[in-house]
VOGU-3710 file (C-alpha; in Angstrom, 3 decimals, decimal comma):
1> xxxxxxxxxx> 0,327/-0,274/0,178  1,272/3,610/-1,041  2,347/5,588/1,900  2,239/9,487/1,920  5,758/11,247/2,516  5,859/13,668/5,479  6,167/17,101/5,003  9,911/18,204/4,504  11,075/21,168/5,088  13,870/21,062/2,319
11> xxxxxxxxxx> 11,878/20,002/-0,665  12,234/23,173/-2,559  15,452/24,464/-1,126  17,795/21,493/-2,292  20,424/23,436/-4,839  21,076/21,882/-8,258  24,504/20,131/-7,407  23,245/19,059/-4,060  21,444/15,647/-4,271  20,231/12,772/-1,710
21> xxxxxxxxxx> 22,059/9,462/-1,345  20,418/6,496/-0,476  23,528/4,069/0,373  23,361/0,232/-1,208  24,956/-2,661/0,130  25,126/-4,752/-2,651  23,846/-2,904/-5,699  25,466/-1,182/-8,664  23,297/0,862/-10,485  23,929/1,740/-14,221
31> xxxxxxxxxx> 22,798/4,667/-16,182  20,456/3,616/-18,492  19,094/1,073/-16,313  15,839/0,368/-14,497  16,121/-1,799/-11,650  14,053/-1,903/-7,877  15,643/-0,676/-5,181  14,442/-1,513/-1,868  15,059/1,168/1,316  14,861/-0,124/5,014
41> xxxxxxxxxx> 17,211/2,499/7,268  15,295/5,507/7,960  17,941/8,095/6,559  17,477/6,186/3,060  13,720/5,788/3,656  13,601/9,627/4,088  15,795/10,328/0,744  13,448/8,338/-1,360  10,249/9,683/-0,054  11,931/13,611/-0,495
51> xxxxxxxxxx> 12,757/12,393/-4,090  9,452/11,224/-5,235  7,026/13,830/-3,404  9,603/16,514/-4,656  9,414/14,906/-8,238  13,375/15,397/-8,185  16,324/13,086/-8,507  18,468/10,792/-6,013  22,022/9,342/-6,064  21,803/5,560/-5,867
61> xxxxxxxxxx> 25,728/4,936/-4,247  27,290/1,739/-2,783  28,585/1,741/0,342  32,364/0,396/1,161  31,408/-1,761/4,498  27,654/-3,907/3,451  28,018/-4,399/7,467  27,712/-0,728/8,304  24,408/0,002/9,344  24,479/3,687/9,260
71> xxxxxxxxxx> 27,366/4,808/6,902  28,357/8,603/6,329  29,261/10,500/3,073  32,580/9,206/3,548  31,429/5,707/3,922  30,160/5,657/0,506  32,130/4,904/-2,892  33,024/8,033/-4,968  30,869/7,382/-8,390  27,526/6,913/-8,143
81> xxxxxxxxxx> 24,477/7,178/-10,491  21,974/10,083/-10,206  18,227/7,999/-10,895  14,808/9,180/-11,004  12,430/7,444/-8,591  9,303/6,143/-9,595  6,197/5,807/-6,534  6,784/3,984/-3,377  5,654/1,161/-1,950  5,474/-0,379/1,581
91> xxxxxxxxxx> 5,739/-4,345/2,781  4,678/-3,679/5,969  7,942/-5,072/7,585  9,580/-1,026/8,132  10,478/-1,081/4,201  9,724/0,734/1,442  10,398/-0,269/-2,487  10,434/1,962/-5,359  11,744/1,614/-9,247  14,639/3,668/-10,732
101> xxxxxxxxxx> 15,486/4,847/-13,646  19,352/5,321/-13,894  20,670/8,789/-15,716  24,213/9,292/-15,719  27,344/9,215/-13,375  28,570/11,661/-10,797  31,381/11,693/-8,374  30,751/12,888/-4,228  32,465/16,144/-3,484  31,254/16,674/-0,054
111> xxxxxxxxxx> 28,859/16,133/2,335  25,791/18,620/2,944  24,815/18,629/6,483  21,368/19,893/7,729  19,034/16,986/5,832  17,084/14,080/7,988  19,138/12,057/4,966  22,392/11,691/3,333  22,839/14,707/1,188  26,101/15,431/-0,978
121> xxxxxxxxxx> 27,559/17,975/-3,278  28,591/16,461/-6,574  29,987/16,786/-9,826  27,822/15,150/-12,600  30,022/13,122/-15,113  29,236/13,786/-19,100  30,144/11,505/-21,382  31,595/12,245/-24,921  30,279/10,300/-27,898  32,911/8,126/-29,739
131> xxxxxxxxxx> 32,202/7,387/-33,353  35,441/5,836/-33,829  35,945/2,738/-35,880  37,500/0,604/-33,112  34,853/1,733/-30,756  32,163/0,397/-33,432  33,980/-2,958/-33,131  34,163/-2,904/-29,748  30,460/-2,109/-29,298  29,789/-4,675/-32,118
141> xxxxxxxxxx> 31,673/-7,191/-30,536  30,190/-6,400/-26,994  26,704/-7,190/-28,253  27,291/-10,825/-29,838  28,649/-12,218/-26,754  26,097/-10,311/-24,438  23,857/-11,663/-27,005  25,270/-14,987/-26,628  25,270/-14,896/-22,936  21,517/-14,159/-22,660
151> xxxxxxxxxx> 21,044/-17,137/-25,160  22,590/-19,443/-22,207  20,429/-18,069/-19,566  17,090/-18,763/-18,795  14,437/-16,262/-18,361  15,701/-13,422/-19,987  13,286/-10,443/-20,298  12,411/-9,972/-24,040  12,495/-6,040/-23,391  16,446/-6,464/-22,211
161> xxxxxxxxxx> 17,231/-8,481/-25,717  16,027/-5,526/-28,006  17,870/-2,913/-25,847  20,742/-4,367/-25,951  20,511/-4,969/-29,613  18,992/-1,164/-31,213  21,628/0,397/-28,528  24,177/1,618/-30,636  26,045/3,887/-27,993  29,242/1,941/-26,720
171> xxxxxxxxxx> 29,206/3,199/-23,524  25,440/3,029/-23,094  25,623/-0,639/-24,123  28,526/-1,192/-21,695  26,025/-0,020/-19,151  23,241/-2,186/-20,269  25,552/-5,134/-20,508  27,173/-5,076/-17,019  24,076/-4,464/-15,445  22,741/-7,973/-16,579
181> xxxxxxxxxx> 26,248/-9,782/-16,139  26,600/-12,534/-13,095  29,502/-10,859/-11,382  30,318/-9,577/-8,119  29,457/-5,945/-6,344  33,396/-4,411/-6,598  33,645/-5,691/-9,983  30,365/-3,619/-10,935  31,358/-0,877/-8,753  34,771/-0,804/-10,802
191> xxxxxxxxxx> 32,740/-0,852/-14,056  30,735/1,770/-12,703  34,162/4,421/-12,186  35,902/3,169/-15,579  34,647/6,364/-17,033  36,515/5,905/-20,321  33,947/3,913/-22,800  36,138/2,159/-24,409  38,330/0,580/-21,081  34,799/-0,147/-19,553
201> xxxxxxxxxx> 34,007/-2,029/-22,780  37,672/-4,179/-23,256  36,900/-5,018/-19,085  33,638/-6,193/-19,756  34,725/-8,748/-22,682  36,928/-9,975/-20,345  34,668/-10,997/-17,513  32,498/-12,070/-20,418  34,853/-14,454/-21,989  35,116/-16,025/-18,228
211> xxxxxxxxxx> 31,296/-16,520/-18,048  30,661/-17,687/-21,315  33,257/-20,193/-21,114  31,459/-21,619/-17,938  28,337/-21,235/-19,429  28,928/-23,415/-22,277  30,933/-26,010/-20,007  27,337/-26,133/-18,323  25,811/-26,931/-21,166  28,058/-29,767/-22,507
221> xxxxxxxxxx> 27,659/-31,563/-19,271  24,077/-30,860/-19,149  23,598/-32,559/-22,237  25,818/-35,204/-21,005  23,972/-35,855/-18,203  20,197/-35,123/-19,346  19,499/-38,879/-19,284  20,717/-39,586/-15,915  18,495/-36,918/-15,211  15,548/-37,659/-16,558
231> xxxxxxxxxx> 16,191/-41,035/-15,338  17,166/-39,650/-11,598  13,386/-37,683/-11,952  11,857/-40,439/-12,993  13,165/-42,648/-9,769  12,712/-39,033/-7,690  8,517/-39,539/-8,826  8,266/-42,946/-7,901  10,151/-43,063/-4,308  6,927/-40,036/-4,232
241> xxxxxxxxxx> 4,727/-42,382/-4,995  5,805/-45,433/-2,828  5,990/-42,827/-0,156  2,450/-41,600/-0,877  1,932/-45,673/-1,047  3,701/-46,563/2,412  1,918/-43,327/4,075  -1,519/-44,337/3,383  -0,719/-48,228/4,480  0,889/-46,651/7,822
251> xxxxxxxxxx> 4,739/-47,658/6,616  5,803/-44,385/5,878  9,789/-44,232/6,313  9,931/-40,592/6,559  7,410/-38,717/8,317  7,331/-37,006/11,504  5,734/-39,389/12,891  8,354/-42,348/11,692  11,013/-40,027/13,779  8,142/-39,899/16,513
261> xxxxxxxxxx> 8,188/-43,525/16,952  11,854/-43,929/16,734  12,197/-40,874/19,651  9,739/-43,434/21,497  11,760/-46,615/20,811  15,127/-44,508/22,354  12,865/-43,472/24,998  12,133/-47,046/26,370  14,879/-48,813/25,730  16,695/-48,329/28,728
271> xxxxxxxxxx> 19,764/-46,808/27,476  22,777/-45,609/29,735  22,975/-41,778/29,724  25,677/-41,381/27,681  24,357/-44,180/24,826  20,982/-42,175/24,996  22,628/-39,096/24,156  24,557/-40,792/20,916  21,439/-42,129/19,905  19,648/-39,135/20,217
281> xxxxxxxxxx> 22,356/-37,184/18,033  22,180/-40,092/15,135  18,830/-39,429/15,406  18,695/-35,508/14,557  21,197/-36,518/11,845  18,910/-38,533/10,648  15,969/-35,727/10,398  18,436/-33,445/8,573  19,444/-36,322/5,381  17,595/-36,769/2,541
291> xxxxxxxxxx> 15,240/-40,023/2,817  16,836/-41,304/-0,700  20,263/-40,966/0,530  22,583/-43,989/1,380  24,043/-42,591/4,934  19,808/-42,652/5,777  19,352/-45,730/5,207  22,581/-47,108/6,908  21,177/-44,519/9,923  18,118/-46,033/9,964
301> xxxxxxxxxx> 19,204/-49,832/10,653  22,113/-48,393/13,414  19,064/-46,788/15,289  16,748/-50,274/15,101  19,683/-52,107/16,390  20,174/-49,730/19,267  16,285/-49,704/19,876  15,880/-53,449/19,790  19,017/-54,602/21,740  18,469/-55,439/25,452
311> xxxxxxxxxx> 19,579/-52,635/27,385  17,620/-53,085/30,758  18,334/-55,962/33,175  15,094/-57,784/33,483  13,510/-58,703/36,699  15,105/-62,043/37,648  12,794/-64,938/38,742  13,144/-66,282/42,167  15,484/-69,181/42,242  14,229/-72,379/43,113
321> xxxxxxxxxx> 17,272/-75,000/43,834  14,837/-77,990/44,235  13,741/-77,348/40,410  16,747/-76,422/39,459  17,879/-80,370/40,413  14,541/-81,445/38,635  15,153/-80,190/35,739  19,228/-81,389/34,701  18,079/-84,599/36,312  15,565/-84,835/33,765
331> xxxxxxxxxx> 17,297/-83,975/30,857  20,336/-85,649/31,958  21,489/-88,528/33,024  24,974/-88,657/35,030  26,848/-85,536/34,758  27,159/-84,892/38,149  29,565/-83,038/38,444  28,673/-80,220/35,951  24,960/-79,991/37,755  26,632/-79,888/41,594
341> xxxxxxxxxx> 28,537/-76,694/40,275  25,150/-75,279/38,271  23,631/-75,438/41,728  26,844/-73,848/42,975  26,259/-70,814/40,805  22,410/-70,742/41,564  22,981/-70,963/45,213  25,200/-67,777/44,970  23,242/-65,900/42,582  20,647/-66,585/45,356
351> xxxxxxxxxx> 22,286/-64,623/47,948  24,356/-62,359/45,862  21,896/-61,412/43,261  24,770/-58,612/42,078  27,523/-61,084/42,297  29,511/-62,369/38,302  28,263/-64,720/36,269  30,763/-67,503/35,964  32,159/-68,334/32,610  32,165/-72,567/32,259
361> xxxxxxxxxx> 33,925/-74,380/29,828  33,091/-77,926/28,741  35,651/-80,014/27,447  34,684/-83,353/26,368  34,333/-85,703/22,868  31,586/-85,342/20,527  28,611/-86,495/21,346  28,495/-86,426/25,518  25,707/-83,824/25,559  27,688/-80,457/26,111
371> xxxxxxxxxx> 25,597/-78,358/23,865  22,708/-79,613/25,165  23,968/-79,031/28,428  23,777/-75,449/27,897  20,196/-75,359/26,943  19,242/-77,543/30,233  21,195/-74,754/32,378  18,858/-71,625/30,634  15,741/-73,996/31,357  16,823/-74,548/34,850
381> xxxxxxxxxx> 17,954/-70,895/35,655  14,850/-69,858/33,905  16,499/-67,692/31,118  16,454/-67,202/27,234  19,266/-69,474/25,619  21,398/-68,283/22,419  24,178/-69,559/20,828  26,830/-68,764/19,237  28,841/-71,442/16,833  32,192/-70,298/16,471
391> xxxxxxxxxx> 33,252/-73,766/14,567  35,353/-72,241/11,381  35,702/-68,738/12,617  38,653/-66,814/10,999  37,678/-62,996/11,446  38,286/-60,823/14,499  35,110/-58,507/13,195  32,508/-61,378/13,701  33,075/-61,292/17,012  32,841/-57,243/17,642
401> xxxxxxxxxx> 30,938/-57,099/14,090  32,027/-54,233/11,427  32,464/-50,395/11,511  29,374/-48,433/10,040  31,933/-47,092/7,221  31,668/-50,574/5,376  28,527/-51,186/2,798  26,196/-53,629/4,737  28,070/-53,763/8,074  26,248/-55,318/11,001
411> xxxxxxxxxx> 27,637/-55,991/14,427  29,302/-58,844/15,850  28,095/-62,731/16,762  27,875/-61,371/20,411  25,402/-58,678/19,845  22,983/-60,627/17,530  22,764/-63,209/19,484  21,960/-60,501/22,606  19,028/-59,135/20,075  17,913/-63,205/19,389
421> xxxxxxxxxx> 17,673/-63,636/23,284  16,180/-60,313/24,010  17,669/-60,286/27,238  20,953/-59,090/28,626  21,260/-61,651/31,440  20,643/-64,633/28,822  22,806/-67,957/29,092  25,429/-67,889/25,752  26,882/-70,798/24,150  29,740/-70,116/22,779
431> xxxxxxxxxx> 29,818/-73,721/20,741  33,293/-75,257/19,304  35,465/-72,557/20,556  38,493/-74,647/20,065  37,733/-74,563/16,049  38,539/-71,191/15,742  41,544/-69,572/13,901  43,475/-66,461/13,237  43,793/-65,392/9,351  45,022/-62,252/7,762
441> xxxxxxxxxx> 41,492/-60,302/9,162  42,353/-61,013/12,624  42,209/-63,624/15,390  38,644/-63,726/16,514  39,905/-65,459/20,393  41,764/-62,000/20,904  38,619/-60,331/20,430  36,949/-62,692/23,246  39,443/-61,795/25,635  37,392/-58,631/26,385
451> xxxxxxxxxx> 33,756/-61,031/25,921  35,194/-63,606/28,440  37,110/-61,303/30,690  34,363/-60,656/33,781  36,744/-57,408/34,700  35,900/-55,917/31,264  32,989/-57,625/29,961  30,980/-54,751/31,299  31,835/-52,525/28,843  32,094/-54,337/25,836
461> xxxxxxxxxx> 32,295/-52,631/22,549  31,068/-53,990/19,068  32,464/-52,018/16,312  29,095/-51,262/14,873  27,498/-50,231/17,751  30,410/-47,866/18,242  28,941/-47,482/22,241  29,919/-49,772/25,269  27,405/-52,742/26,067  27,704/-54,502/29,205
471> xxxxxxxxxx> 27,763/-58,064/29,052  28,358/-58,928/33,060  25,196/-60,255/33,606  25,364/-62,976/30,604  25,773/-66,434/31,653  28,880/-67,746/28,914  29,515/-71,269/28,725  31,672/-72,559/25,984  32,272/-76,038/24,673  35,239/-77,368/23,185
481> xxxxxxxxxx> 36,948/-80,926/22,065  40,126/-80,627/22,853  41,411/-77,784/25,385  44,970/-77,691/24,299  43,265/-76,385/20,621  42,018/-72,992/22,925  44,517/-70,236/23,249  46,270/-70,132/26,635  44,437/-66,516/27,411  41,399/-67,655/26,453
491> xxxxxxxxxx> 41,638/-70,348/28,793  42,724/-68,601/31,465  39,571/-66,580/31,871  37,290/-69,809/31,832  36,860/-72,646/34,343  37,396/-75,848/32,627  35,163/-78,849/33,402  35,922/-81,854/31,883  33,452/-84,734/30,369  34,819/-87,424/29,986
501> xxxxxxxxxx> 32,365/-89,661/28,808  29,558/-91,936/29,329  30,052/-95,728/30,796  28,401/-98,301/29,474  26,102/-98,644/32,195  25,167/-94,291/31,613  24,958/-95,015/27,930  22,010/-97,822/28,699  20,114/-95,675/31,281  20,406/-92,369/28,321
511> xxxxxxxxxx> 18,734/-94,849/25,782  16,263/-96,137/28,452  15,392/-92,829/29,186  15,912/-90,851/26,579  17,250/-92,090/23,161  14,508/-95,003/22,663  11,391/-92,415/23,417  13,015/-89,972/21,166  13,637/-92,264/18,252  10,362/-93,531/18,659
521> xxxxxxxxxx> 8,336/-90,088/18,302  10,746/-89,184/15,217  9,424/-91,781/12,979  5,817/-91,589/14,136  5,393/-94,794/16,404  3,370/-95,172/19,664  4,677/-96,350/22,798  4,238/-100,233/22,438  4,620/-100,307/18,838  8,612/-100,998/19,130
531> xxxxxxxxxx> 10,417/-102,005/22,463  14,107/-102,626/23,257  15,155/-105,457/25,714  18,407/-104,710/27,920  20,300/-107,075/26,017  19,561/-105,748/22,625  20,581/-101,990/24,041  23,759/-103,625/25,538  24,774/-105,442/22,156  24,268/-101,934/20,139
541> xxxxxxxxxx> 26,674/-100,276/22,615  29,580/-102,944/22,836  29,069/-104,382/19,594  27,738/-101,760/17,617  29,473/-98,433/18,567  32,400/-97,111/19,851  32,078/-93,638/21,230  32,445/-91,440/24,196  29,122/-89,846/23,580  25,471/-91,321/22,125
551> xxxxxxxxxx> 25,503/-89,801/18,907  26,074/-93,155/16,965  24,166/-95,146/19,392  21,179/-92,956/18,909  21,658/-93,360/14,817  21,832/-97,086/15,405  18,455/-97,107/17,509  16,730/-94,497/14,649  17,744/-97,388/12,311  15,943/-100,104/14,150
561> xxxxxxxxxx> 13,265/-97,764/14,446  12,819/-97,354/10,764  12,661/-100,626/10,327  9,987/-101,450/13,332  7,842/-98,364/11,224  7,751/-100,364/8,048  6,387/-103,402/9,624  4,053/-101,220/11,407  2,969/-99,374/8,445  2,694/-102,056/5,711
571> xxxxxxxxxx> 0,517/-103,879/8,589  2,476/-106,746/8,729  3,335/-106,340/12,652  1,234/-104,324/15,228  4,610/-104,357/17,568  7,858/-105,350/17,358  10,336/-106,136/20,190  13,930/-105,829/19,563  16,188/-108,496/21,335  19,964/-109,177/20,952
581> xxxxxxxxxx> 19,029/-112,191/18,285  17,506/-109,927/15,781  20,605/-107,044/15,796  22,253/-109,030/13,183  19,653/-109,252/10,524  18,761/-105,581/11,287  21,958/-103,787/11,527  24,374/-106,122/9,630  27,269/-107,728/11,570  28,849/-106,317/14,229
591> xxxxxxxxxx> 32,043/-103,675/13,522  33,595/-103,900/17,067  34,613/-106,515/18,938  35,999/-106,143/22,760  38,796/-107,534/23,789  38,503/-110,132/26,711  40,879/-111,314/29,969  43,113/-114,118/28,922  42,090/-117,348/30,305  45,333/-119,083/31,057
601> xxxxxxxxxx> 48,607/-117,275/32,568  51,105/-116,607/29,862  54,908/-115,901/30,299  55,865/-112,676/28,377  52,018/-111,016/27,990  50,923/-108,364/30,466  47,173/-106,736/30,061  47,142/-103,236/30,233  44,799/-100,810/30,398  44,146/-97,775/28,325
611> xxxxxxxxxx> 41,979/-94,737/27,798  40,193/-93,650/24,508  37,731/-90,863/23,406  35,422/-94,131/23,501  35,956/-95,296/27,190  38,237/-97,765/28,253  40,221/-100,698/26,553  42,558/-103,536/27,647  45,712/-103,971/25,988  47,801/-107,115/25,474
621> xxxxxxxxxx> 51,499/-106,201/26,097  53,569/-108,721/24,026  57,530/-109,483/24,945  60,127/-111,965/23,386  63,378/-112,152/23,064  65,430/-113,854/19,989  69,426/-113,718/19,244  70,703/-110,227/18,129  72,763/-107,608/19,563  70,835/-105,853/22,177
631> xxxxxxxxxx> 68,652/-104,174/19,821  64,738/-103,052/21,235  62,094/-102,855/18,723  58,940/-101,659/19,171  55,699/-102,300/17,055  52,103/-101,139/17,148  51,858/-97,779/16,329  53,316/-96,384/19,437  53,659/-92,868/20,228  57,046/-91,047/21,092
641> xxxxxxxxxx> 55,927/-91,142/25,020  55,406/-95,173/24,774  58,281/-95,677/23,216  60,193/-94,035/26,057  58,367/-95,974/28,315  59,429/-98,948/26,856  63,100/-98,014/26,892  62,798/-96,909/30,524  61,000/-100,219/31,659  64,039/-101,858/29,726
651> xxxxxxxxxx> 66,261/-100,095/31,650  64,737/-100,721/35,313  64,936/-104,068/34,461  68,493/-104,274/33,851  69,089/-102,369/37,007  66,976/-104,776/39,068  67,842/-107,601/37,422  69,770/-109,157/40,556  66,333/-107,988/42,814  64,637/-110,113/40,363
661> xxxxxxxxxx> 67,052/-113,619/40,177  67,776/-113,137/36,945  71,303/-113,375/35,728  73,432/-110,996/33,994  74,295/-113,081/31,063  70,441/-113,108/30,113  71,081/-109,549/28,129  73,966/-110,746/26,092  73,591/-111,220/22,582  69,613/-110,454/22,380
671> xxxxxxxxxx> 67,301/-108,434/20,624  63,991/-107,690/22,844  60,380/-107,180/20,566  57,749/-105,136/22,521  54,140/-105,123/20,435  50,854/-103,949/21,275  48,008/-105,556/19,404  46,122/-104,004/17,437  48,496/-102,716/15,468  46,628/-100,483/12,962
681> xxxxxxxxxx> 45,560/-97,898/15,943  47,822/-95,452/17,144  48,675/-95,649/20,712  50,697/-93,204/23,026  50,572/-91,982/26,496  52,867/-92,800/29,749  50,556/-94,907/31,816  51,597/-98,439/30,037  54,910/-98,379/32,097  53,549/-100,586/34,885
691> xxxxxxxxxx> 52,461/-103,330/32,113  55,721/-102,836/30,125  57,263/-103,732/32,826  55,720/-106,867/34,514  55,619/-108,059/30,931  59,324/-107,888/30,610  59,976/-109,288/33,988  58,019/-112,068/33,095  59,939/-112,589/30,039  63,490/-113,190/31,763
701> xxxxxxxxxx> 62,255/-114,386/35,153  60,031/-116,888/33,244  57,171/-116,504/35,579  53,974/-116,091/33,838  51,696/-113,470/34,368  48,330/-113,779/35,986  45,728/-113,739/33,309  43,325/-111,983/35,543  45,543/-109,178/36,740  45,144/-105,842/34,445
711> xxxxxxxxxx> 46,996/-102,846/35,387  48,018/-99,341/34,387  51,141/-96,516/35,998  53,502/-94,456/34,956  56,913/-95,769/35,967  60,158/-94,138/37,082  64,353/-95,214/36,816  64,054/-95,008/40,828  61,467/-97,683/40,275  58,532/-95,427/41,582
721> xxxxxxxxxx> 55,108/-95,896/39,888  53,642/-92,311/39,214  49,087/-91,471/38,626  48,007/-91,129/35,596  44,133/-90,394/34,268  40,948/-91,886/32,997  41,215/-94,238/36,124  37,359/-94,791/35,842  36,836/-95,761/32,110  40,110/-98,041/33,075
731> xxxxxxxxxx> 38,549/-99,820/35,628  35,417/-100,475/33,749  37,419/-101,231/30,533  38,523/-104,067/33,094  35,391/-105,201/34,505  34,182/-105,843/31,349  36,905/-107,736/30,069  36,404/-110,595/32,893  39,710/-108,976/34,924  39,364/-109,325/38,324
741> xxxxxxxxxx> 42,453/-107,365/40,094  43,486/-104,265/38,581  46,739/-102,629/39,982  46,008/-98,654/40,374  48,699/-96,427/41,650  48,595/-95,382/45,324  47,965/-91,843/44,329  44,659/-92,988/42,326  42,726/-94,674/44,457  40,766/-91,516/45,144
751> xxxxxxxxxx> 39,628/-91,500/42,206  37,728/-94,662/42,132  35,497/-92,923/43,953  33,957/-92,325/40,385  33,814/-96,055/39,678  29,578/-97,202/40,265  29,490/-99,006/43,366  28,570/-102,489/41,882  32,114/-102,169/39,836  34,120/-101,625/42,376
761> xxxxxxxxxx> 32,553/-104,520/44,584  33,410/-106,719/41,793  36,670/-106,448/41,420  39,773/-106,206/43,650  41,764/-103,122/43,583  45,333/-103,316/44,497  47,438/-100,497/45,257  51,318/-100,099/43,663  53,902/-98,044/45,105  57,171/-99,450/43,199
771> xxxxxxxxxx> 57,513/-101,567/40,250  58,340/-104,532/43,270  54,389/-104,017/44,286  52,992/-105,043/40,623  55,691/-107,797/40,776  54,353/-109,144/43,691  50,871/-108,912/42,553  51,264/-109,873/39,024  53,628/-112,541/38,836  52,725/-116,123/39,711
781> xxx> 54,725/-118,085/41,582  55,905/-115,728/44,015  53,371/-116,367/46,961
//
């Protein structure tokens, strides 16, 4: 709306060479050019109203410092443009706008005081017309380049093109061109202050050349990328349509409702204070990103992981030790040591809820129930169960995760398992921890050091998350087949529990209580449609399997169940009962035969006891001598330790020859051969030392070894008998083979508490401290 100008006392008293000035921050007005100006400062508004109301001219001058809000005449450039202003309009923001027509240049001489606006005495600059040939040539060149420039610019007024084509005066043509080129304000002011028309045209041609080069290159690039831009526009339209469809379905991915949902999930996730601040910063970054950008998708995935992790520790259910015992007993037969350790953990957790969770490592051969035991522990303590398979893992990032800068980055296996479990105090099983290996991507076992260290895992940092996560409430359980393959620093952080394997009696109990029922359900049979007698199960264990666990045992039961299922499905039988006689027809010949004790006393043959992953076995150690040069020959695939035991036994025989009644001449001109069947099975270890000594003592004394005596123990050159491992399995093997007496190192008698009472009652256990004790109990003719 037009605003009336207030009365000004100086309207009619302005001398001809005094001009009201309007300082401009970033506008240069040229003669012959019409443009709009805005005035917001009080003095500028007064000057503009004075000029319009008084129908007089006004001076438009560029100020030297655009940041100066109250410039004086000394703060203005020396050259300005005299202009005729038209009517002004207000916009309601304390500003008025007017259209000014530039007339001619002037030079500021001095300031004139006494006016409510800036006023100065000026000197008008007259430009003489130049009709020389050079001037015409410059004008022609300027017109061509200016016309080309306008053709490359979008939305150019037709009046401007017409003015360039009809203007012949080089000075006026230069001023019109200078007003439309894209140049800095100070460059335009320099053109205004260039009073020589030819020099002004040359300066303009230089600016136009640079600008034309940029615009031509821009057009070439635009033509090359036009198809790409069209494709991008098409994709943009499709994304907008997809966004609209998702919004209609309530599945929008970039709306404020979506951001509010993420913010609410962050607030309810229960993150620690520093992690909460970090997540909110990432959300703020997401708000400012284009939805179609790749980083936006990455940030959404990251925030989804952050909000879905179990940051809170749930309220633990009340611990019932009796119920936990029942659960462990129902799921697994035997394994009393493991069950006792879990009950101890529960008792401590009940008395001290804030205590650190244990890190257990179950070590044993395949099939003994290490992994299933972890699930039973989770059921017993009423916590979620998560399993991480480490077998074949060779990249450190599989434990710690990849950094978000990588394409397709994800958290490591630990964080992923926690998300699946949905609880920060879950039971996490690190399966096959002895199967990880180092590679060029790093060593996963090194990353496990922080995970399995109770002093460090309360601030575990996954590379993808980039923030600490508390793992101290997780109950870690590791499994391994061979503990020696686990790096020592990792092994030091765990409590190792050995699971040696099941005895035959334990396998029979497991079959009756678990395996038969499970395989019956797998085959779709009902109870009573396929039954086993105890002799059949005993025969399967001893003749068809040789393992520490029950995995192959269950497979053989499954084969029999499938045989029964065929008969029931065909209708030829309603129920099938399996006895030992039917096994040969169903399973074929027995692949294994157990060694039995000898039925008579034999000179030079001693019965030893050995431990294998499949259980205990008896070994017959055979010794003989032939004419020779004193050489010792060992056969039967013996390892280095067993070869050294044989050498020690021979040396000990020679050293104690007098006490045993062996003439020294018996060692002259002979070779000794020791053989341990079966030759195809590798054997090693020091526990055959006693049996080797007894076999050699029998050979040289001529006293037979009692056939119902078996022995184990390591010997030294002083004749002492040292303890060995695997006592339980060895004693059970002796009882199965029909042995009546077992010779054990004195320090191994404490291990007999793991042997079932029925076996201990059936055997005579003799302790041996020296090899003399072994000779006294094992050789005949010494009573």
